[in-house]
N, C-alpha and C positions, 0 to 999 in steps of 0.2 A: 161636364165642367170645363170651362175655358181657362187655359193658362195664359197669364199675361206675361209678355216678354219684358224682361228687365235687362236693360243694357248693362254689360259688365262694369262699366265705369259710372253708372248712375249713382251708386252708393259710395263713391270715392269721397273720402274726407281729406281735405287739404291739411296735412300735418306739418307743412313747412312753417318755419317761424318767420314772422315779418322781419324785414331788414332792420338792423339796429338803428336807433336815431343817430343823426350826424353828430360826431363828437366836436366840441369846440376846439380850436387850435390851441396848442400849448402856449403859455404866456409869452414865451420868447419870440414866437412867430406872428407876423401880421396876418390878418385874415385875407383870404384870396380876394382880389379886386376884379379879376377878369371874369367875364361871363363864361358860361359853360361852352359856348361856341366861339370860334375864332373870328374876330371882326377884322383885325389886321394881323397878318401872319408874322410881320417883322418882330413885334414885341415878343410873341410866343417863341419864335426861333432864337432871338437873341438871348432870351433867358435860358433856353435849352443849351445853347452853345456855351454860355457862361458856366453852366452846370457841368460842362464837359461831355454832353451827349454827342454822339456821332451824327453827322449830317447825312440825310438821304440824298440820292442822286439829284432829285429835282431841287432840293435846297441848294446844293452846290451850284447847279446851273443858274438858279435865281441870283445867288451872290455874284457869280461871274458876270451876269447881265447887268446887275446894278453897278458893279465896278467899271464895266465898259461904258455905261451911260455917264458915270461920274467923270471918267477920263475924257469923254467926248465934250461934256459941258465945260471942263477946264480948258480944253483946247480952243473951244469957241470963245471963251471969255478972255483968253490971253491974246 
C-alpha cells in the first residue's frame, strides 16, 4: 500500500475574516480628495504641519531650501 504525502499546510482553512468595508466619513468631515499616493509633497506636508505633526529631518531641510530659494528670488527681483 502506497502512502500519499500530504503537506501539513495542504488542509489549512483560512479562518481570517475579510477586512471590513470602508466606512463613510462622518457627516462633519469632507471626503478625502488626495490620491493614496503623494503627487506633490507640499500639500501633504502643509496639512501635517497645520495638524501639529513634527517635521522629519528631510522635511526641515526641504523647507530651509525653499526659504533660501525664495530669498534669492527676492534679491534678484529687487
